[in-house]
N, C-alpha and C positions, 0 to 999 in steps of 0.2 A: 559259847554258850550265854555271855553277856550279852554279845551283840544280838543274838536270836531273840533273846527275852525282850530286849529293848526295841527291836523291830515289831515284836508283837503287841507291845503296849502302843507303840505308835500307831500300828495298824488299827488297834481297836478304836483309839482316838479319831481316825480318819473315817471309820464305819458310823461313828454316832452322827458326824457333819454329814456324809454321804446319803445317810439313809432318809434325812429330813426331806419333805416335800420341796421341791424347787421352787423358789421364792426371793423376791429383790429383799424380802426382810429377813432371810436366812440369819441365824447368830453368826457373827465373826467369830472365828476360831481364835483360841487363846494360845499364847506362847507355850511352847514345848520345846524341851532341849533333848528330848529321846532320839537317839541316834539312828540314821538310815546309813547303810552301808555306801560309801563313795562321798558323804557329806561331812565336812567339818562341822557345821552347825545346821543342824535339821529343823529346826524351828520355822524357818521361812518355807522349806520344802514341803513342811506336813501342813502349813497355811495354805500353800498353793494348790497342793494335791486336794484338800478338803474342798475348797472352792469349786476346782474341777469336777470333781465326784459330783457335785449338787446338779449341775447341768444337763447332760445326756437325758433325754426325754423318750419314753417309749411312744408316745403318740406321734412326734416327729418322726421317730424311726418309720413307724407305720406309714407315714405320708410318703417318705422317701422311698420306702419299698414299693409302696402302690405306683408310683409315678415313673419308678425305674423299670417295672415290670409291665408297663401297660402294654407294650409292644414287644414282639419278639426282636432281638437287636443282636444279631451275628456280628462279627467283626466286619467293619468297612461296610456296613450299611447306612443309609441315610438314618435310621432309628438307632444304631450306633453312634452316630455323631450326635444326635440328640441328646442321648444320655451324657455325653462328655460335655455338652454345653450347660446341662443341668447341675452336673458336679461341679463343673467351673464356675457357675454363678452361686453356689453354695459355698465354695471356696473363698470368693471375693466378698461375699457377705459376712464371712468371718473375718476378713482383714488379711488373708494371705495375698503374697504376690503370686498370680496366677496366670500360665499361659498353656495354651493346648499345643502340644508338639507333635508334629507329623513324621510318620515314617512309611517308606514305600517297600511293601513287603510281597512275597511271592505266596500266595495260597489259591484254593480252588474252593467254587461253588460248584453243587451238582447240577448237572443239566436233564440227564435221563439216567435211573437207577432201576434195574430191574433184575428180579430172582426167579426162574421158573424151574419148578419140577418136572423134569422131562421123560423120566422113567422111575419105576416101571409103568407098565400100561396101564392106565385108568386111574391113577394117582394125577392129583392137581393139588399147585399151589402157585399163585402168581404173586410175588411180594416187590417191593415192600407194603404191606398193608398200612393205611394212614391211621395214625394215633388216633382213638376215640373212646373216651367212655360216656355213658349218659351222664348227665348231669354238670359235667366240667364246663364252666364258660368260656374257656379259652382254646380248646384244641382245634376247632374248626377256623381259626384265622388262616386266610390265604397266605398270610406272610411267613408261616411257619416252614422252616427248610426242610425238605424231604429228609427221610433217615440217611445217611451216608457217613463215612469216612472220611476226615479232611487228610489230606496227602496220599491218598491212594492215587494211582494212575489211572487215566482211561484203560478201557480193556474189554474183550471178550474172552469168556473162558467158558467150554462145557466140558464136564468130566464127572465120574462116579465121585462120590463124597465117600471121606473117611473121617470118622468122628475122633478128635484128639484131646478130650477133656477141656482142661484149660489152656491148652498150647504152652506148658512148660517145657524147659529142656528135659525134665525127669519125664514128662507124658511122653513126648516124642521117642525118648528112649526105649520106653516101655512097649511103643508102637513096634520099634526095631526088634526087641526080642520076642515079640509074638510074629515075627517075619509081616509085618504089613508095612507096605510101602507107600509113601504119599507122593513119590513123585508122578506129575502129570495128574495128579488128582487135585479135587476142590476140598480143602481141610476145613471141616466144622468144629468150632472150638467154642467154648463158654466164656463170658466175662468172668474177671476173677483172679486172684493171685500174682498176676503180674501185669505190667503196662500193655495195652492192647498194640502198641507199635512194637514190642518184644515178640508178641505172638507171631504177626506177620514177618517179622525178621527172622525167626526160626523157620517157619513155614519156606520162605524165600530160599534160606540156605539148605534146606531139604528137597527142593525143586519142584514145590507145589506149583499147581496151574493159579490156583486164586485161593482165596479164604473168606468164610463167612464167621462172623462173631455175633454170638444170640446170647439173650438174658435168659438164663434159666431161672424157673420159679424156686428153685432150692436155694438160689443165691440170695435173690431180692424180690421174690413174687411170693405166691399163697403159702409155702412151707415157712416163710418166716412170719404171716400173721395174715389179716385181711388186706386184701388189693384195693388200692385207690378207686373208687370214691370213699368205700367204706372204711379203709385204713390207711397205711401210709405207705404201702408196699406197691410195687411195680405190678400195673394191670396187665392183662394178656397182650394187648396190642402195643406197650409202651417198649420203645427203641431206646437204647444208649449210643447215641453218637458221640464222635471224639477223633481226636488226632491220632493217625498212626505213623505220623514221623517220628524218625529216627533220633529222638530228643536225646538219647544215651550217647549219640556220637557229639553232638553239640544243639543248643536249643537256639531260637531265634530263627529269623529270616533264613531260609535255606541257601541264599546266594550270597550272604556276608558273613562268614563264619569269625568271628573274632573282631569285626570292625561293624561300625552303624550303618544303617540302611536308610541314610537321609536322602529324601527325594532328589536332591542334587547331585548324588552318588552318579557318575557316568556309567553306563552300561558295561564299557570293557572293563570296569573294576570289579565287575561282579563275578562270581562263578556261576556257570550255566546251571541250571536246574538238573539237567542230564547228568551232569558230572557230580553233584552234590551229595556227599555222603548221607544226608538227612533224609534223602527220597526214597521210598519204598519202590519196587520193581514189579511186584504182582498186584493184582486188582483186590480189593479187599472191600467189603461192605457190611453193616450190621444188620441183624432182623430182631423183631420180637420173639417170645416164645410162642406167639401164635402161628408165625411163619415158619419157624423151625420144627414145629410139632410134625407136621407130615413127612420132612425129610428125615427126622430121627426116626420116624415110625415106619418107615421103608428101607431102612438100612439092615442088612443081614450081617452074616458072617459070624465071627466070634462075639459072645456076650462081652459086654464092657467090665473089666475089673469093676468090684461092688462100690469102691470108692470114688468111681467114676459115674456113677448112676445119679441122674438129676430127679427132678420132681414131677416131670410126666409121667402119665399113668400108664406106662409099658416098660419092658426091659429094654436098656439101650444096648445097641450092638455097634460094632466098631466099623463094618463094611470091609473092604470097599464094596458098593453098590448093595442092591441093585439100585437104590436112589441114585439118580443122576440128574445134575443141575446145571442150567443155563445162566451164566452170569452176564450181564452188560451194562458196563458203567461208561459214562459219557461226562467226563468233568471238564469245567470251564477254569483254566488256570491262567492268572493274570496279576501283574503286579498292582496291589490295591493300597490305599491310604489307610492308615491307621492313626488315633488320636489318643495319646498320652494327655491327660492332665495333670500338671505339675502345679503344686502349690508351697509356698515359701515362707517361711518367718525366720528373718536373718536373727543369727545369735549375736549376742551383746558383746560378749568376752571372746569367743573363739569361732568368728563366722566361718572360717574354714573347714571346722569339722563338722560333718553334717550325721543328723540323726535323720533316717529315712525310715518312712513308714508307709507300705502300700497294700493295695488290694485291686484286682483285676475287676473291670466292668462289661466285658463283652460276655456273650452267653449264646448257647447253641438254639436256645428258643428264647423263653421268658427268664430263667435264670434266677428263681426266686431265693433259693437256697445257694446256689451255684452261680454266679458269686454274689449276687445283688445283697444277700443277708450281710455279708461283708462290707459292701460299698455302704449300706443306709448305716450300719454301726460306725463306719469311719466318718460318715458325714455329722454324725452326732459327737463324734471325739474333737473332730473339727470344729464344730460350734461350742463346745467347751472351751478349747482353745481360743476362740474367738472372744469368749467372756472374760478369758484370763487378760487376753490383750487390751481390753477395753478397760481392765481395772489398772493397767499400769503395768503389770509383769511383761517381762522379755526374757526370752529362753537364753541361758548362756551359749549354747552351741545351737547352729542354724538347724532348723526342723523342716523337712521336706516332706509332704504328703502326695502320694502318687495314686492315680487312678491309672492302672494300665489297660491296654487294649491288647488284643490279640492273643493272649494267653492260651485260649482254648486251641487254637491252632498251633502252637508250640512255644509258649512263654516269649512272644515277639515283642511285646510292647516294653515290657521290663528289660529283656535282654539286650535290646537294641538302645535304649537309654542308658544302661549300665556301661556297655560298650562305647558309647559317646562320651561318656563321662568319666572314663577309667581314672584320669589323672587326677581330679577333684575327690574320687570316692576312696583314692588312697588314704585320706585323713578321716574318712568316715569312722564315726563311734559304732554304728549299728544299725542293721536292717530289721524293721518288725513286718511280718507278714499275716495278713487275714485273706482267706480265700472264701470258702464256704463256711461263714463264721458261725451260722446257727442252722441247725437242724434238729434241735432238742436241747435238754437240760444239763448234759454230762458235759464238764469242761475237761479240756486236754492241751497240753503243750508239747512241742517240740523245740530244741535248740540245740545250737553247738554246747558243749560241756562248760564252758568258760560263762555261759549265760543261763545255766540252769537253776542255780541258786538265786540270782535277780529274778527270773521269772517266778520262782516258787514265792519271793518276798514280795513281787507285785501283786499275786493273787490273795497274800495276806492283808492287802489294804483295800480291797474291793470286796462290797457286801454282795451278797446273794439273795435273789428274790423271797427265798425261804427262811432267811435269817442266817447270821454266821457268815462267814467270808467264802470266797472262792475257793481259797486255799484247804478250808475244812471240809468243804464240799468234796473236794478233789480226792482228799484223802481218804474219803467215806466209799469210794468206788471200789467195790470187791473185786471186780474183775478188769484188770488194767489191758486186757488184750483189745483187739479190733472191736469197737462198739458197731459200728454202722456197717453195711453190707459188704460182703467181700468183694462183691462185684463193683462197688463204688470206687476201686482203684485208689486215686491219691486221696479221695476225701476220706475224712477218719483215718488217716495217718496218725494224727496226734494222739490217738488211743493205742498204738503199738508200744509194746515194751521196749525198751532200748537194749542196746547189744550189750551193755553192761551197766550193772548197778552197784556202785560203788559206796553209797550212802544208804541209810536207812529211811531216808526220806521220801516224799512222793516222788515215782518215777518220771522223767520228763524223756520224751522220745527222742530220736535221732533224726535229722532231716536228710531225706534221699533227694526225690525231684517230683515234679509235677506240679508245681506252684511258683510263684515269682520270685522266692528267695534264692533260686539256682545261681543266677548270674551274680549276685553280690557275694554269696558263701562260697560255692565252688569254683567261682573264675576269679574272684577278685579278693577272697579272704575276708571277706567283711563280717563279724560275726553276727548271727542272725537268729529269729525266732519265727515260730508260727503257731498260732493260737485258733482254738474253735469250741464250739460248744454243740455236743452232737447226740442224735437219738435216732430211732428207726427211720430210715431213709430210703425208700426203695424206687426214687422217680429220677435219680441221677440222670443228667444230659437228655432227658425227656421233655417234651410238651407239657406233662404234668408237672414239672418243677416250675409251678406259676403261684400266683398271690393266693389262690383259692386253697391249694395243698397246704401253704405256708400258715394261713390263717387258722385252718383247721387243725394241722399237726406239728407243724414246726415251731411255733412260739404266738400261740394265740394272742396273748397280751403284750407281746414284744417287750418283756421285761428281760428276757435273754439278750435281745440286741442290745438294750440298755447296758447289762452286765459287760457284754464283748465291748462296747463301746468305752466303757469305764478300764476295762482290762488294758486295751488298746492305747489307751490316753495315758494312764499312768505310765506303761513302758516308755513312751515317746517323752512325756513330761519329765520323769525321772533321769531318764539318760541324759537329755538335752542340760538337764541342770546339775548334774553331779559334777562335784569337783574333780574326783578320782574316777575314773572308769570303773564301774563295778564288774570287772571280770575277776572270775575266779579258776586262775589258771592250775592251782593244786587239784581241783576236780577234774580238769582236763587231763592232766597227767595220770591221774588214777585210772581213768576211763581208758586211756592209750594203753597203758601197762596191762590192763584187763584184755583189751584187744589181741596184745602181743601174746599174752599166755594161750588164749584160745588159739590163735593161729599157728603157735609151735605145737599144741596137740594135733591139729589139723595137718599140718606138714609131716609129722611121724605117721600119721594113718595112711596119708597119701603117697608120700614119697620113702618112707622109712626112716630109721632113726639116725641122725648125725648127717643127714643129707643137707639140711639148712642150719646154720649156725645163728641162734637169735639173741646170742648174749650181748653184743655190741646194742644192737636195738634196743633190748631190754635195759641196759646200762643207761643209755640216752634217755629213755621214757622215764627212768628213775630220777635222772639229773635234771630233767624238765620238771618233774614232780615236785623234787624238793626245791628247785630254784622258784616254783610257783608258790609252795608253803611259806618261804621266806617274803616273798612280794606281797603275800595276803596279809602278813603281819604288818607290814608297811603301810598297806593301804588302809589298814583299820585304824592306823595312827599316822594320817597323813599329813605332810609338809604343808606349808600355806601356799607353796608354789609347786603346782602338780605338774607343770608342762613335762619336764624330763620323765617322771613316772608314766605319764600317760602314753608318751612316746614310746616307751619301754613295754607297755602293755600292747599297744597297737603292733609294734614290730614283730612281737612275740606270735601274735596272730597270724600275721602276713608271712612268718616264717615257714607256714605249713603249705604255702604255695610252691609247686616245682615249675620252674621256667618252661622245662618241655613237656609238663603235662603227662597225664596217663598214657601208657602205651596203647597206641592207634586209636586215641581220641584226647588230643593234646588240649583242645578247649577246656577241659576238665582239669584244673592245675592243682586242685586240693588234694594233699596225700593222705589226710584221714578220712574224707567222706565225699562220695560220690553215689550217683544213682547207679544201681547195678547194671551191667550190660544185658542181662538176662532176666531183671526185676523191673526196672525203669523208675519205679516209684519209690521202693523200699530201700533205705540206705544201705550200701557195703561199707564197712569200715575199714580202714587201711586197704584201700581197694587194690592198690598196685600188687600187694602181696597176695591178699585174698583172691583175686581172680587170675593170678597166675597159678596158685593151688588148683584151682577149680580146674584148669587145663591141665593139671600135672606137670607143669613147665618148671622145673628146678633153677635152669638158668635164669629165667626171667624173674622167678621168686626172688632168687640171691640177690638181682640186680637192684630190683625194687626194695629189698631189705635195705640195702645202701642206700638209696633216695630217701627212704623213711628215715633212716638213721641219721643223716645229715641234716634232714629238716628239724628232727627232735634237738639235735645239739645247736643248730641255729637258734631255735626258739629259746632253749635255756640261755645260750649267750646272750640274748637280746634282754632277757629279765635281769641276768646278772650284771648286765653293763647300767644299769641303775644302782648306784652307791648311795 
């Protein structure tokens, strides 16, 4: 409690200086001895953070976003390279050591995409209809890519249609109970609930001939409010593009699982695309609700369950038929070059310990919210770092700012860079992520449990445009459930409730997948966070996610861009300067204990009592929690030499990596968190155990419990090694 109050006082001190107008004549901060967790002497850090907070500028953020979104810039295009060069120049202007790093990866552009309604007689639909609304200044640019799903194979399919709601396992099981067979059919599903690649995977498993994924107005269209341009929600012709690559198997380049796809890599060192576990086998393409409307309208058969009813003005039926659809997909697959931009500030004391902060830059079209609201905010963070460097400040740890490419195709730029630098990243202190950073005013964050309190404390140091701190505004959000559209997939994940709440403090979400923290946290064990500021956002992955939408609905004055630049920067500066790594392993242990208690109840329900014995795992979790509590007391009164303490903390985090990885998907090594096999975005906690329970596999659950128990014992031992 003493530390919490002290942190609050220091935060109020920071707010006073940060709220001042940016000026060369801004008053210098006075000395303060109020502690910040991780620092023996907080006064220099308080002064540094106050100087940083005064720099990020809404007007400059607006200029960045306008420049970055002036043209569609899908990964691998000349326009994408132009954005890399812009970001690199801004990094250099701030004084960062900057390079553009290339990777050679396998993905597709669309050549021909058509969807035709061929039955019943007299029914007509030829899609995809080009996206358009009257008054939008961007939607007619010929460089806008036609609606398609990345990683879909080329193919032709013509078959009767079956409607399968969101395409979750439960939805397909419901069709089974209703005696509706999807084999040889084209399955029509709506966006939402799970990752689009998971929808395709389940349909493939069940023998479907193809899949169409559409955006229902129930989820992010007129049922939510006025459609664009009158409001922020998806208009009738809006289409959600997106990758359907099986990233739950592994992300990154499909031909180089676990190693980097550098341009010089010989072809015989790559996995052939045909053999890659990441590549779907059935043709899949997206549609707007304008184009899905006549298909659904001409379905017959059983009425859909009422909870499957969308917002189109008729009763939905399941089929099959009489609606029949012909799909024609011709894709251009090639190895294409991506451009990551990497900016570095060498550390003065611990240059081999990295603090990495990243945001992706590539977009399906203009990408004003996703991802370039994050890029603009990161550039203002870097602007602030540059001003600190000019004042003579140097971070103790090396800071790396990364503008990732190819995220939309499958987290490619971040994954390949992380795989290339695995040895150096072994000493990394943290990875901080932003993706679609701003779509509205409501802050949310996700992280591993050891950084949840760190993230809360950071938000206590940052002012909001409406007064008070980000933390105070975060506390006031009445409904911590998903704020943005269910169809937004990974966007808005930071508003999901965590799997366990072990404190009465503001809830911080768990990390699943769908953004660039995946390789760092789930493959390499680097503690990670993801932050965003969200609001009504119905134009995800469409041509309408452009500067005009953002200026009207997202953040008209760019003050939340400024806020996110400040949050992102304080995360990076504080972690880079901390003497003792500000991890909270006790909170981690409490959450794992809660996960095990829940899994134990599930095991009884699924398998019966006494089939699985959780006692050893529970004891190991309790031991880790107790070791974390003891370490936390030492962190609050740190020695002058932090090296051994920090090594123990890093070792505890890396102890959650299993060398053999998860069953059937070894790239995912983290035994506490992974994207779900059948969710894709949302995190599955203690995934080895829980996914075995999902399948009713007692033997596998028992084996994964042993793996988890061993990891917990390693983590506790790592903490106890510090005396």
